[in-house]
C-alpha positions in Angstrom: 71.1 155.8 -59.3 67.4 155.1 -59.0 65.7 153.3 -61.9 62.7 155.0 -63.5 60.5 152.8 -65.6 58.3 154.8 -67.9 55.7 152.8 -69.7 54.3 153.7 -73.2 52.3 156.9 -73.4 49.5 155.1 -75.1 49.1 153.0 -71.9 49.2 156.0 -69.6 46.4 158.0 -71.2 43.8 155.5 -72.3 40.4 157.0 -73.0 38.5 153.8 -73.7 35.4 153.5 -71.5 36.2 150.0 -70.4 39.4 149.2 -68.4 41.0 145.9 -67.7 42.2 145.0 -64.2 45.9 145.8 -63.4 47.3 142.3 -62.8 50.0 141.7 -60.2 51.5 138.2 -59.5 54.1 136.9 -57.1 57.6 136.2 -58.5 58.8 136.8 -62.1 57.6 135.5 -65.5 61.0 135.2 -67.1 60.1 137.1 -70.2 56.7 135.5 -70.9 54.8 138.8 -70.3 55.5 142.5 -70.5 55.6 144.3 -67.2 57.6 145.5 -64.2 59.3 143.4 -61.5 59.8 145.0 -58.1 60.8 143.8 -54.7 59.9 144.7 -51.2 62.7 145.2 -48.7 63.6 143.2 -45.6 65.2 144.8 -42.6 68.8 144.3 -41.7 70.3 145.8 -38.5 73.7 147.4 -38.8 75.9 147.6 -35.6 78.9 150.0 -35.8 81.4 149.3 -33.0 84.0 151.9 -32.3 87.1 150.8 -30.5 90.3 152.6 -29.7 93.8 151.2 -29.4 95.7 153.1 -26.7 99.5 153.1 -26.8 101.5 154.6 -23.9 105.2 155.6 -24.3 107.0 156.7 -21.1 108.8 160.0 -21.0 112.6 160.4 -20.9 112.3 161.7 -17.3 109.5 159.5 -16.1 111.3 158.2 -13.1 111.9 161.7 -11.8 108.2 162.8 -12.2 107.5 162.3 -8.5 110.7 163.8 -7.2 110.5 167.1 -9.1 106.9 167.6 -10.1 105.0 165.5 -7.4 103.4 163.3 -10.1 103.1 160.0 -8.4 101.0 158.1 -11.0 103.5 158.2 -13.9 104.5 154.8 -15.2 108.0 154.2 -16.6 106.9 151.1 -18.6 105.4 151.2 -22.1 101.9 149.8 -22.4 99.1 149.1 -24.8 95.4 148.4 -24.3 92.0 148.7 -26.0 88.9 150.7 -25.1 85.3 150.1 -26.3 84.4 153.6 -27.2 80.9 153.5 -28.6 78.2 151.3 -30.2 75.8 152.7 -32.8 72.8 150.8 -34.2 70.9 151.6 -37.4 68.6 149.7 -39.8 68.8 149.4 -43.6 66.5 147.8 -46.2 67.7 145.3 -48.7 65.7 143.5 -51.5 63.8 140.5 -50.2 64.0 137.9 -53.0 61.1 136.0 -51.4 58.9 139.2 -51.8 59.2 139.8 -55.5 56.2 140.9 -57.6 55.4 141.3 -61.3 53.0 144.0 -62.5 51.7 142.8 -65.8 50.9 145.5 -68.5 47.6 144.8 -70.2 45.7 146.5 -72.9 43.0 149.0 -71.9 44.7 149.5 -68.5 45.7 152.8 -67.1 49.2 151.4 -66.5 51.2 153.1 -63.7 54.5 154.8 -64.0 56.7 153.0 -61.5 60.0 154.2 -60.0 62.4 151.7 -58.4 65.6 152.1 -56.5 68.8 150.8 -58.1 68.2 147.6 -56.1 64.8 147.1 -57.6 62.7 148.1 -54.5 59.5 150.0 -55.2 59.7 153.7 -54.5 56.7 155.4 -56.1 53.9 155.0 -58.6 53.0 157.8 -61.0 55.5 160.1 -59.4 59.0 161.1 -60.6 60.8 161.2 -57.2 64.2 161.8 -58.9 63.0 164.8 -60.9 64.7 168.1 -60.5 68.2 168.9 -59.4 69.5 166.9 -56.5 70.7 169.1 -53.7 74.3 169.8 -53.7 76.2 167.8 -51.2 77.8 169.6 -48.3 81.5 169.8 -48.9 83.3 168.4 -45.9 86.2 170.4 -44.6 89.2 168.6 -43.4 89.9 169.1 -39.7 93.0 171.1 -39.1 96.0 168.9 -38.3 97.3 169.7 -34.8 101.0 170.4 -34.9 103.1 167.9 -32.9 105.6 169.8 -30.8 109.0 168.4 -30.0 109.7 168.9 -26.2 113.4 169.2 -26.8 112.9 172.3 -28.9 112.0 174.2 -25.6 115.0 173.0 -23.6 117.5 175.7 -22.7 121.3 175.4 -23.4 121.8 174.9 -19.6 119.5 171.9 -19.7 121.1 170.3 -22.8 124.6 170.8 -21.4 123.8 169.1 -18.1 126.0 166.1 -17.3 123.3 163.7 -16.2 119.7 162.7 -16.9 118.8 163.6 -13.3 120.2 167.1 -13.6 118.4 167.6 -16.9 115.2 166.5 -15.3 115.7 168.9 -12.4 116.4 171.9 -14.7 113.5 171.0 -17.0 111.1 170.9 -14.0 112.5 174.3 -12.9 111.7 175.6 -16.4 108.1 174.3 -16.1 107.7 176.2 -12.8 109.0 179.4 -14.5 106.4 179.0 -17.3 103.6 178.6 -14.7 104.8 181.7 -12.8 104.8 183.7 -16.1 101.3 182.6 -16.9 100.0 183.4 -13.5 101.6 186.9 -13.7 99.8 187.5 -17.0 96.5 186.4 -15.7 96.8 188.7 -12.6 98.0 191.6 -14.7 101.4 191.7 -12.8 103.7 190.9 -15.7 106.4 193.3 -16.7 105.4 193.4 -20.3 101.6 193.1 -20.3 99.8 192.6 -23.7 98.0 195.6 -25.3 94.7 193.8 -25.8 92.8 190.6 -24.9 93.6 188.9 -28.2 97.4 189.3 -27.6 96.9 188.1 -24.0 95.1 185.0 -25.3 97.9 184.3 -27.8 100.6 184.6 -25.1 98.8 182.3 -22.7 98.3 179.7 -25.5 102.0 179.8 -26.3 103.0 179.3 -22.6 100.5 176.4 -22.3 101.9 174.7 -25.4 105.4 175.0 -24.0 104.4 173.6 -20.6 102.5 170.6 -22.1 105.4 169.8 -24.4 107.9 169.8 -21.6 105.6 167.9 -19.3 105.6 165.0 -21.8 109.2 164.4 -20.9 107.9 163.3 -17.5 104.4 162.0 -18.1 105.1 160.3 -21.5 102.8 160.3 -24.5 99.5 158.5 -25.2 98.5 157.7 -28.8 94.9 156.9 -29.5 94.0 155.0 -32.8 90.3 154.5 -33.4 88.8 151.7 -35.6 85.2 151.0 -36.5 83.9 147.5 -37.1 80.5 146.9 -38.7 78.2 143.9 -37.9 75.1 143.2 -40.1 72.3 141.1 -38.8 69.0 139.8 -40.3 66.4 139.7 -37.5 64.2 136.7 -38.4 63.4 135.9 -34.8 63.8 137.3 -31.3 67.2 137.1 -29.6 67.7 136.8 -25.9 71.3 137.4 -24.7 72.8 136.5 -28.1 76.6 137.0 -28.1 77.1 139.7 -30.7 80.9 139.8 -30.3 83.6 139.6 -27.6 85.9 142.3 -26.3 89.3 142.2 -24.6 91.3 145.1 -23.2 94.4 143.3 -24.3 93.3 142.1 -27.7 90.5 144.4 -28.7 87.4 143.3 -30.6 87.0 139.5 -31.1 84.6 137.1 -32.8 81.6 135.8 -30.9 83.2 132.4 -30.5 86.6 133.6 -29.3 86.7 132.9 -25.6 89.7 135.2 -25.1 87.3 138.1 -24.6 84.3 139.0 -22.5 80.9 138.7 -24.3 78.8 141.6 -25.6 75.2 140.6 -25.6 72.4 141.6 -28.0 68.7 141.4 -26.9 66.1 141.8 -29.7 62.4 141.8 -28.8 59.4 141.7 -31.1 57.2 144.6 -29.9 54.2 143.7 -32.1 51.2 142.0 -30.5 50.7 138.3 -31.3 49.2 137.9 -34.8 45.6 136.7 -35.3 45.2 133.1 -36.4 45.3 132.7 -40.2 44.1 130.1 -42.6 46.7 127.6 -43.8 46.0 128.8 -47.3 48.5 131.3 -48.7 47.1 134.8 -49.0 46.6 135.6 -52.7 48.2 138.6 -54.3 45.4 141.1 -55.0 47.2 144.3 -56.0 50.3 146.3 -55.5 52.0 144.8 -52.4 53.6 146.8 -49.7 55.0 146.2 -46.2 53.4 147.1 -42.9 56.5 146.7 -40.7 56.5 145.7 -37.1 58.8 147.1 -34.5 61.6 145.6 -32.5 63.4 146.7 -29.3 67.2 146.5 -29.4 69.5 146.5 -26.4 73.2 145.8 -26.3 74.9 145.0 -23.0 78.5 144.7 -22.0 79.6 143.8 -18.4 76.2 144.7 -17.1 76.5 148.1 -18.7 73.9 149.2 -21.4 75.8 150.3 -24.5 72.7 150.9 -26.6 68.9 150.8 -26.4 66.3 151.8 -29.0 63.4 150.7 -31.3 63.4 150.1 -35.0 60.9 149.1 -37.7 61.4 145.5 -38.8 59.6 144.2 -41.8 60.0 140.6 -40.8 57.9 141.2 -37.7 55.1 142.9 -39.8 52.7 141.9 -42.6 52.0 142.5 -46.3 49.0 144.4 -47.5 47.8 145.4 -51.0 46.6 148.4 -52.9 43.4 147.6 -54.8 44.0 147.1 -58.5 41.0 149.3 -59.3 42.8 152.3 -58.0 44.9 152.3 -61.2 42.0 151.7 -63.6 40.3 155.1 -63.3 40.4 158.3 -65.4 42.2 160.1 -62.6 45.8 159.3 -61.8 46.7 157.8 -58.4 50.0 158.9 -57.0 51.7 156.6 -54.4 54.9 157.0 -52.5 56.6 154.2 -50.5 59.4 154.1 -48.0 62.3 152.4 -49.9 63.9 151.3 -46.6 60.9 149.6 -45.1 58.6 149.2 -48.1 55.8 150.8 -46.1 53.1 153.1 -47.6 53.8 156.8 -47.1 51.1 158.5 -49.1 48.3 157.9 -51.6 47.0 160.9 -53.6 44.6 161.4 -56.5 45.4 163.9 -59.3 
């Protein structure tokens, strides 16, 4: 929930001809004065790594796959390995405790109405961004659960009564060929009992395909895929050149950056801003409402010479801080300001 700090009405609508300056200082006053404390955000990069654990279980007739179905690449040994499926990168804003400001409320000041996020980051001035009804969230529908078929449910009595595994495999393969012949006859319109319409034809073809796939699993085996997502959060205070983000092993999956059992996944982070102009050694004085002017960074993630991700993001640590003049809030008219709560940048300044 966002925090809305409404100051006294007597301060919002002052009609005295003389106005005092709105005073903003760095840090907090620890209760010595009345006012509002807000923070500017710093940028953190969030890397979501999706990996999949693949488990293979051989079929009961796997050693007969080549003999009866001409499937030469079927393994009879169980196996397990990991795949690196995808890498997604996004940026978030978190309060920067080194960029905290106190807006002091003084007499004869047209004091602003300030809205903060629940983390204390400035969101707006003289605007109620949380007014009105929030849009109803879209209700997510659960994906339909695919029914797992048991291959043995489709075996005929003749197959089940066979006196050896080899004979069962032979009869099962013959049943698979019969299913294929029936499907081909339907597609060509040569079946004895053709469906009355396209919908019924589609249903019959789907049933035949399910039966064939289920019985094929007795030869080819089954592969189970279990996906997991790992999140890495980084604070970019400098450029990174081939920094090891994490390591990956097909045998062990995702590993820590210092675990040499896996191959490294590299992160390259470049500051895309031009070099800053020389500044005086004196610290720049706070002269109004502070806001961020974020810089930009190029992000690239590489694994085994393959580029997994490349993009650009705003990074406040590579930018500067600017200020809105205090006199903007000391006029008869109301100045409305909106900020980006993720970057702390200025979005809009309007006069009412």
